[in-house]
N, C-alpha and C positions, 0 to 999 in steps of 0.2 A: 402513630394511627396510620395505616397503610392505606393509598388512595384507590378507590374502588374502579375497578375494572370494567368498562360497559361492554358487555357481550354482542358481538355484528356479525349478524350470519353470514357466511359467505360463501358469494355465490358459486354454485359448481355446475350448474346445468351449461349446456352449450348448446345451439341451435340444430334441430334436427334437421333442417330443409337447408339451403341455400338460397339464398335470395334470390343472387344471379343465375342459379339455375330454375328456380320458379319462375322467374322473368320469362327468361330463353322459351321456358317450357309454354310458359303462357301467350309469347309475341308468336312462335315458330307452330305453335298447335294453331292458333289464328289466321296466318300464312296458310297452312296447311289445309284449314277447312276453305277458306276464298279460295286456292288455287284447285279443290276438289270442283266447289261450283264453277269455278271460269273452265275445267275442265271435260264438265258436264254441257256446258251449255257449246263448247268448242267443238265437242263430239257431234250433239244434236244439227248445230249452224254446218259442220264441213258433210255431214251425213246427207243432209238434205240437197248442199249444193250441188255435192257429185251427184244425186239420183236426180236431180233437175238438169244437169247437165247429159246424162246417160239419155236422158228422156229428148232434150233438144236436138244431141247428136243425130238418134236414133228418128228423129222427126225430119230432120233435114236431111239423111242420107232416102230416106221412104221416098219425098218429095222430088229426090234428086234420079233413083230411078222407079218413079210410079208408073210414067207413060209408057218407059219400055214395057215393064212387066204387064201391064194393061194389055199391050198389044199383042205381049205372048200368050198370055193366057186365054185373047181374044181369039186369036190364029189358032189354039190349041196347040201351041209349040211348047211343049213338052222341056225339052231341053236348053230353049232359052230362056224357059221361066223356073228352071232351076237352077243354070248357071247365075239368073240375078238371085235368086234365095241364099245361093252359096256364098255370092258376094256381101249379100248383107250379115248373113252368118260372122264375118272375118271379123267386123266388130267386137274390139275387143270390150265395150259393155254389153254387148247381147249375146245373150244363154243359146236362145233358140228362136229361129225363126220359119213361118209355114203359111202358105197359102191354101186358105181353101173355099172351091165354088161349085155352087150347084149340080155342074154338070160334066165339069172335066176332074173332080176327085180332089186330093189333096198334092200340094207341090211339098219338100220341105218332111222333116219329123215330127210331126204334132206331138204336145204334151198336154194330155185331156188335161192334168190335175192343176194344173197352171191356165188354165185359158182365162179362168175368172179373175185373175190379176195380171194378164197379158195384156200389153199397149194392143188396139183395133183400128186396122184402117181399110175405111171400104174401099172395093177396085170396080171402076163403071167401065163401060163399053168406048175404045178412043171416039170422038167427036166424028172424022170422016169416015167411020164404018155403021155408026148408028146414032141414036138417040139420048147417048151418054144413062145406059143402062146397068142397073146395079149384076157385076157378074161373079163377085167374091169378095174376100175379106185377107188380109194381110196380119198375122198376129206374131207381135214381139214380144222376149220371154228376156227382161233386164237382167244384168248377171248382178244380183246383190252380192251374193261372196266376194265380188271384184271390189266390188264398191268397198265393202268394211274392211276389204285389205289393205285398200289406199287410206281409208280413214282410220285403222288403226296404227298406221305406221306414221301419220303425221301427230297422232297424238299422242304413243310411245315419244316420239321426238319431245315433244313437247312436254311431257310430263317429266321426261329426265333432264332435258332444262331446268323446270323448275324444280324439280329435288336438287338441282347443284345449285338454285340459285338460290334458294332458300338455306341453304347447308355454310353456302361461302357467307352469307346475310347472317346466318346462327352466329358462325365464327365470329365475324365485324361485330355483332351487337355483343357479343360474351365478353369478347376484350375490351372495347368501352364501356360497356356496366362493369366490369370486374373493376377495371381503370379509376372511373369515375366517381360509383357506387358502393359497387362491392365488397373490394381493398378499403376502403375509407369505414363503410360497417364494420367490416371485420375488425378495422382498430378500435373502434368504439366498445366492439362487445369485450375485446381480449381486455382493454381498460376496466369497460365494468365487472369484470370474471377474478379480477387483481386481488390476491387473498388479500385480506385488510387494508381495503382500499380504504376507508373513510378514516383507520385510522393510522394509518401514513400512507396519504396519496404520494403518485407519482410529479416529481417537482418538471418532469421536461414537459413542453405543447404536447397538445395532442395532433394537433393537426396545423401544423406552423404555414402561414404564408395561403390557407386556402378560405375564402374573404365569402364563398356562397352559402346557401341552403344548410349544408350537412357541415361545413365549416364554423357557420352559425351555431349552431346544434352542438357541435363538439364542444367549443366554445362557452355558450352556457351549461352543457353538463360538468365541464372541468371545473368551473365557478362555484356549479353547485357543491361539488362536492368538497372543496376545499372550505364555502360553509359551515359542510357537515361538519368537516375536519375542525375548524375551529369553535360549533357550536358542541363536537363532544367533549371537547378540552376544556371548556366553562364546564361542561355537567361533573366531569370529571374531578376538578377544581373544587366546585361547590360538593358534592359529595366526600369529597375529602374533607371539607370544614364540616359541612350538616350536622353532625351528631355534638359537635361545642355549639354551631348558633342554636339547633335545640336545645341544648341542656341549658344555652343562657338564656330562650325566648320562654321556657320553662317555668323559669327561676322570676323573671319579670311578672309574667303571668299570675304566680304564685303571690308574689309580692304585692301586686293590685288587688289580686284575690282578697287577701289577709286585710288590706286596707278597707275593700269597699266593705267585706262583714265587719269588721271594726265602725267601720261608718254607721252603717244599719243598724247595730247595736245602739249605737250611741243615741243612733235617733231615735231608736223605740225607747231606752233609756229616758229620752229628754220629753215624750209624748208621756211614757206615765207618771215624770213628774208633773206636768202641766195635769193629770188626770185627776193625780192625787191630789194637788196645791185645790182645785176648783170641789174636790169631794167633800175636802178639810173644812173649805167654808162654809157647811150648813150647822157642824156642829159646832165649832170655835162660835159661829155668830149665833147659837142660842145658850153656849156657856157664859158668854160677855153679857147677854139679855139677862140670865139668870143672874149673873154676879152684881147687876146694875140694880136686880129687885130685892137681894139681899142687905145692901149698900143703902137702898132708900126704907129699908125696913129699921134696921138698925140704926139711925138716924130718927127715924119718926121716935121708936123707941127712948133714944138719948133724951131728946126735946120735948118729949112727954114727963121724962125722969128729973129733968130739967124744973119744969115748972111744977113738978109736984100731981102733973093731971094723968097720971098712967095709970089704967085702972086694971084688973087683974082680966077680965073679957077683952080688954084690948091687946094685951101682952101676950092672951094666948091667940087671938088672930094674927097678931104677927109672925109669931113662931110657928105657925102653921105655913105661913109666908113664907117664910124663910127655909122653912122643911124641903118644902114644896121646890124652891129653886135651888134649893143643892143638890136634891135629887136628880133635877133637870141639871144640871152641873156634871153632877157624877155619871149619868147617862152618854152625854153629850162628850167629855173626856174619852170614857172607856171606847167608845165609837171611835174616836180620833187617836186613840192609842193602839187600836185593834189595828187602823188604816195605817197608821207610821212606821206598827210592827212587820206587816207584808210587806210596805215598798224598802222597808230598810231590809229584811230579809231579800225581797227578790232583787234588788239593787246591788247588794254586798255578792249575791251568788254570780251574780250575771258581771260583774267584775272582776271577780275571783278565778283565780287558777287552780285553786287545790280542792283536792277530789274529797267529802268529806262523805257520811253517813248521815241519810236526809228517808222521811217518809214520799211514799212517792206520791203518794193523795193529799197530803198538805203540801207538796210542792203545787199542783196543779192546784188545787184549793186557793193558795197564796195568790197564785196567777191570773186564776182566772176575777179573781178581787182587786187587781191592780186593774185589770182590762174593765170593770162594771160603769166606771166615771162614764169611758168614751162609747160603750155600748147602748148608756141609756138614750146615745141622744139618735140613736137607731132603730126601726121596730123587729131587730133581730134580738132572738134571745138564745141564751149559751145555757144549757142544760149537764150537770154531768153525775155519771152512771160510776162513780168510782166502790170496785170490790176486791183492789189488787190489797189496799191495806198493808204493806210491806217496807220494810228497810232495804234498803240499796244503798251500795257504796257507788259513788260516781259520781259526775258532774252536777250539780244543780242547777245554776246557771244555765247551762245547754240546754236541759230540760223544761226551763222555765223560757229559753227562749224559742225552744222548738213548739210548746205550747200557743205561744203569743204569734208565731207565723202562721200556724195553721189556724187558729181561729179568727185573725184579721183575714186571711186569704181566703177562710169559709163566706166570710162579711162582705167582703170586695167582689167576686167572682160568682160563689153559687147562686145568692139573691139577687143578683141586678135587677133591676127594674122590678124587683118581685115586692109587694107591701107587708107580707112579715116573711118569717123562716125560724127555724131553730137550727143549731149545732151543738151535737151531742159531744161528750169529750166521755169516755169510760177505760175503764183499767180495770186488770184482771191477769192470776198470774199464768204464766207459763202451764199447759198441761204438764211437763217433767219436774216440775216447779223449780228449774232454775235460771229464772228472769221473771220480766212483765211485761204484761201486753199495752199497750194503750192503741186505742180508736180514736180518729174526731171524723164522724160523718154527718154530713148532711143532706136534705131533701131538694136540691137546687136541681140546674138546668146540667149538670153533669158536664163533661171532659169528653169533646169530641176525639177519636180511636188515632187518628193522625197527629193531635197534641200530646195524647197522653208518651206517645213515647220521646218528646223533648220536654217535659214537664220539668226536670233536674237538672236541664241543661244552666248556667251562667245565662243569664241574661236574655232567657227565653220570657216574652212575656205576648198574650193579645191586649194590651192596655197601654201598648206603645206609643208614648206622647200627654198621655191619659194620667197619668201619678204612677206608672207601674214602673220598676224598675228591675222586673227580670231574676232578682237575687234571693227572693224568700224562700220559696222550694231548695233552689241551689244550695241555701245556707242549712236548711232543713235536713237533706240529704248530706252536705257534709260532715255536720255535728251528732248524728244519728251513725253515720259508717264509719267518722273516722274518729271523732272524739269520744263517744259513747260505745264505737265499737258492738253497733246494734246494725238489724236491718229493718227498711221501711220498704213498704209496697202500696200501690193504690188500684183500687178496680172504681171502675164507674161507669152511667150509662147515661147516655143522652135523654134525659129529662125524668129522671128518677134518681139523681145526686150520685155523689162522689162519699167513700172511705176510703183515710188513709188508716194503713196499720203499721205501728213502730213493735219491735221486740227487743228490750234493752235487756242484757244479763245484769245478775243482780252483781256482781263485781265483775270489775274491769279485769283484765287479762296483765295491763300493763298500764304504766303511770304514762295518762299521755297529757296534752296543754289542753286548757278550754279554748276554744275561741275568741 
């Protein structure tokens, strides 16, 4: 017998994504997001700082040129005032400067559109000339474009530095990750995708000298593969010998089953002997009493003859007494003879392995007669409705065993905890005329659906530990299907009763041994 080969699916899938690439992507993406947040904050900070610096510078220059400008405006010195305005306009952060006075007009080039956003400083008359009265206002417009250019230059250089830093960092992380994690995991993946890994695992160590978490994982994985390989070898060896082992166990099981069936048959036969013995006690006792009566009557007649006192009337009385006793003896001996014949026929049939012709109704009747002694001890009645009245060529012992088991099963299970009940045994010819149908029905508690499927299994019983062996129905099934070449079916409804139907052929197809 060739060793069975266990088919192991060979993995062909490779990772669709590199773990190192995914790790670098998430890491650099996180750095990029943090960089964007940093650049946004830096831009805001630089803008505010440069704007404040421009305003502060403008204020400082205005304070330095305030008194000359006030004198020039007060004295209506347009050339001097314009010169001062041009000097203020030369500042890098100032876009435009102009002076507005209520009396002398404007100095510089005003920008009305930017007047609301311009910095405004008031001018007052010099203290030595007047009492600091308002003489005009100076307007400064900050050059925000210049500030934007300065901030952009700083931000661009910062962004460039960050990008370069992230790139260098990504390269370094990728190299480190690939060496420490990516390459070892690739080796593990290549190991797992090795063709016929379980059937022929590689002998070399997967990660020698690696004692960190990945090394422990690789070692554990390799150990697991080696164990699965050992298990596979055991399974293949077991499958090689499985057929032989099953055959041996089947033979042993059949032997044990045959022994149990034989023991059950002998136990049933012993119970039959006990019942018949008990049944014979009554007719034999009555016969013995009647024989004693005849002996006494003969002694009385003989005594009176010896004394020559016997009268015709007394002789007639004794003869009547003897005749009555003889009738009783004849009746009781006939009953005993009937019981013995039934017992002998059933006993011989059960122990005989020979096939013979017999009337199916007679075998059922004889079997029920042998069961009557034990049935009288119960409140249950067995009735027969036999209509087949046909002769079949089969094994009568098997039929008798089937009838006995069906009746005993109904008495023990169908009417449990019930005060009364009846079991009906019937027979009829098949519709085609090629066999006979035997039915055993009761009106008891019925069989649950879950138990019907296991009813004919050996050792299945609902009275485990209470005297039930679980072999009664298994024996019936085996006798019907194997010995008698028939079929058996069961119908049951909880609370309504159970009906067993057995169909037997009139003649067996070939000779089989009885159980």
